[in-house]
C-alpha positions as CSV (number, residue, x, y, z in Angstrom):
1,M,-106.4,108.6,39.3
2,T,-105.1,107.3,36.0
3,T,-105.2,103.8,34.8
4,S,-102.7,102.4,32.3
5,S,-104.0,100.3,29.4
6,S,-102.2,97.5,28.0
7,P,-101.4,97.3,24.1
8,T,-104.2,95.8,22.2
9,P,-103.2,92.9,19.9
10,G,-102.1,93.9,16.6
11,S,-101.6,97.6,17.7
12,G,-97.7,97.5,17.1
13,P,-96.1,98.5,13.9
14,R,-97.1,96.4,10.9
15,R,-94.6,94.8,8.6
16,R,-95.0,96.3,5.2
17,R,-96.1,93.8,2.6
18,L,-93.8,93.4,-0.4
19,D,-95.0,93.4,-3.9
20,E,-94.1,90.6,-6.3
21,N,-91.1,92.6,-7.8
22,Q,-89.8,93.5,-4.4
23,R,-90.1,89.8,-3.0
24,R,-88.3,88.6,-6.1
25,A,-85.6,91.2,-5.8
26,Q,-85.3,90.1,-2.0
27,I,-84.9,86.5,-2.8
28,M,-82.4,87.3,-5.7
29,T,-80.3,89.3,-3.1
30,A,-80.2,86.4,-0.8
31,A,-79.1,84.1,-3.7
32,V,-76.3,86.5,-4.4
33,A,-75.1,86.5,-0.7
34,E,-75.3,82.7,-0.6
35,L,-73.4,82.2,-3.8
36,A,-70.6,84.7,-2.8
37,D,-70.3,82.8,0.6
38,C,-70.7,79.2,-0.4
39,G,-70.1,79.0,-4.3
40,Y,-72.4,77.3,-6.9
41,D,-72.0,73.9,-5.7
42,G,-72.4,74.8,-2.0
43,L,-75.5,76.8,-2.4
44,S,-78.4,75.8,-0.3
45,L,-81.8,76.8,-1.4
46,T,-82.9,76.5,2.3
47,R,-80.3,78.9,3.3
48,V,-81.4,81.3,0.4
49,A,-84.9,81.1,1.8
50,E,-83.7,81.9,5.4
51,R,-81.6,84.8,4.2
52,A,-84.5,86.3,2.3
53,G,-86.9,85.6,5.3
54,V,-89.4,83.5,3.4
55,S,-90.3,79.8,3.4
56,K,-88.6,77.6,1.1
57,G,-91.7,76.7,-0.6
58,L,-92.4,80.3,-1.4
59,L,-89.2,80.4,-3.6
60,W,-91.4,78.3,-6.2
61,H,-94.1,80.8,-6.1
62,Y,-91.6,83.4,-7.7
63,F,-89.2,81.1,-9.5
64,A,-90.0,77.9,-11.6
65,D,-86.9,76.1,-10.2
66,K,-83.3,76.6,-9.1
67,D,-82.2,77.2,-12.8
68,D,-84.8,79.8,-13.1
69,L,-83.6,81.5,-9.9
70,M,-79.9,81.4,-10.8
71,E,-80.7,82.8,-14.5
72,S,-83.0,85.5,-13.0
73,T,-80.2,86.4,-10.4
74,A,-77.6,86.7,-13.1
75,K,-79.7,88.8,-15.4
76,A,-80.7,91.2,-12.4
77,T,-77.2,91.5,-11.1
78,M,-75.8,92.4,-14.5
79,T,-78.6,95.1,-14.7
80,T,-77.6,96.4,-11.2
81,I,-73.9,96.6,-12.2
82,R,-74.7,98.3,-15.6
83,D,-77.0,100.7,-13.7
84,R,-74.4,101.5,-11.0
85,I,-71.9,102.6,-13.6
86,A,-74.3,104.6,-15.8
87,N,-75.6,106.5,-12.8
88,S,-72.3,107.6,-11.7
89,L,-71.4,109.3,-14.9
90,D,-71.7,112.9,-16.1
91,L,-73.2,112.4,-19.4
92,T,-72.7,116.0,-20.4
93,E,-68.9,115.5,-20.6
94,P,-67.2,114.7,-23.9
95,V,-67.5,111.0,-24.9
96,P,-63.8,110.1,-24.3
97,D,-64.0,111.5,-20.8
98,I,-67.1,109.4,-20.2
99,I,-65.5,106.3,-21.5
100,R,-62.5,106.9,-19.1
101,A,-64.7,107.5,-16.1
102,A,-66.8,104.5,-16.9
103,L,-63.7,102.2,-17.0
104,R,-62.6,103.7,-13.5
105,Q,-66.1,102.9,-12.3
106,A,-66.1,99.4,-13.5
107,A,-62.6,98.8,-11.9
108,G,-64.1,100.0,-8.6
109,L,-66.6,97.4,-8.8
110,T,-64.2,94.8,-7.5
111,V,-64.2,96.5,-4.3
112,T,-67.8,97.9,-4.0
113,H,-69.7,95.0,-5.6
114,R,-67.4,92.1,-4.9
115,A,-70.3,89.8,-3.7
116,E,-72.3,90.6,-7.0
117,L,-69.4,89.9,-9.2
118,T,-68.6,86.7,-7.3
119,A,-72.2,85.5,-7.6
120,L,-72.4,86.4,-11.4
121,N,-69.2,84.7,-12.1
122,H,-70.4,81.4,-10.4
123,I,-73.5,81.5,-12.4
124,V,-72.2,82.1,-15.8
125,R,-69.5,79.4,-15.4
126,N,-71.9,76.7,-13.9
127,L,-75.4,77.2,-15.1
128,R,-76.2,75.0,-18.2
129,H,-79.0,73.8,-20.3
130,S,-79.7,70.0,-20.5
131,D,-77.5,69.7,-23.6
132,G,-74.5,71.5,-21.8
133,G,-74.8,74.8,-23.3
134,P,-74.6,77.9,-21.1
135,R,-78.0,79.5,-20.1
136,V,-76.4,82.9,-19.6
137,T,-75.0,84.0,-23.0
138,L,-73.7,87.1,-24.7
139,D,-77.3,87.9,-25.5
140,A,-77.7,89.1,-21.9
141,Y,-75.4,92.0,-22.8
142,E,-77.6,93.2,-25.7
143,E,-79.1,96.3,-23.7
144,T,-75.5,97.0,-22.6
145,Y,-74.2,96.9,-26.3
146,Q,-76.9,99.1,-27.5
147,A,-76.2,101.7,-24.8
148,Q,-72.4,101.7,-25.7
149,E,-73.2,101.9,-29.5
150,S,-75.3,105.0,-28.7
151,L,-72.4,106.5,-26.8
152,F,-69.9,105.8,-29.5
153,R,-72.3,107.3,-32.1
154,R,-72.5,110.2,-30.1
155,G,-68.8,110.5,-29.9
156,Q,-68.6,110.3,-33.7
157,A,-71.3,112.9,-34.1
158,E,-69.6,115.5,-31.8
159,G,-66.2,114.9,-33.5
160,T,-64.4,113.3,-30.6
161,L,-64.3,109.8,-32.0
162,R,-63.4,108.5,-35.4
163,D,-65.5,106.5,-37.7
164,F,-65.7,102.9,-36.7
165,D,-68.1,100.0,-36.6
166,T,-70.0,100.7,-33.2
167,R,-71.1,97.1,-32.6
168,V,-67.6,95.7,-33.0
169,M,-66.4,98.4,-30.7
170,A,-69.2,97.7,-28.2
171,I,-68.4,94.0,-27.9
172,T,-64.5,94.8,-27.8
173,Y,-65.0,97.5,-25.2
174,Q,-67.3,95.2,-23.0
175,G,-64.8,92.3,-23.4
176,A,-62.0,94.5,-22.1
177,I,-64.2,95.5,-19.1
178,D,-65.0,91.9,-18.2
179,M,-61.4,90.8,-18.4
180,M,-60.2,93.8,-16.4
181,I,-62.8,93.0,-13.7
182,E,-62.0,89.3,-13.7
183,Y,-58.2,90.1,-13.3
184,L,-58.6,92.5,-10.7
185,G,-60.9,90.4,-8.9
186,T,-58.6,87.5,-8.4
187,G,-56.9,89.3,-5.4
188,R,-54.0,91.4,-6.6
189,P,-53.3,93.9,-3.8
190,H,-50.4,95.3,-5.7
191,I,-52.4,96.5,-8.6
192,D,-54.2,99.8,-8.2
193,P,-57.7,99.4,-9.9
194,D,-58.0,103.1,-10.7
195,D,-54.4,103.1,-12.2
196,Y,-55.1,99.9,-14.2
197,A,-58.4,101.5,-15.6
198,G,-56.6,104.7,-16.6
199,K,-54.0,102.6,-18.6
200,L,-56.7,100.6,-20.2
201,A,-58.7,103.8,-21.1
202,D,-55.4,105.2,-22.8
203,I,-55.2,102.0,-24.9
204,L,-58.7,102.1,-26.1
205,L,-58.9,105.7,-26.7
206,A,-55.7,105.7,-28.7
207,G,-57.5,103.4,-31.2
208,I,-60.9,105.3,-31.4
209,R,-60.3,108.9,-30.6
210,R,-60.2,111.3,-33.6
211,T,-56.7,112.8,-33.9
């Protein structure tokens, strides 16, 4: 004769506790989704907390206030986008080929990372200091600029790129990427992002490739 035993309290699977960085990332992911769906003015911190599966009060354990959450979300999103492009590249290729591939990957973000781009655009355009100045400035690009300068210097060293000021080119290059993403992200189904990126690469490389 066998007897069945009922489950003892707490014997089920335990929910894994998230560390502080994981919890912050979870909340910022929820903020991205809320911004993409509702815009900056329509953003609800209560819904952000619900999306993240935390209490609204817990938001302020990880972020000082709404502006801190928005600024942190913008910077984390920029890092995510930058890493997404960098991790897709074959860095053993000649530098002109890497530049062309990077532009194509950036153009593809308008499909693969539309929510992140939309959220970032809302924050950059709306988040302000008390004096009206933007809280997310070009300083947030500094790590990106440095990585691009390093790539350009490598191209100059290997002989595939001509001599030029790498900082000026990094700012110009990133500006071209930002404008491409903004243009493609405004809903232009007649434009092929890959074709647009290829033509942009042709223009940029015509000016910096060593002939």
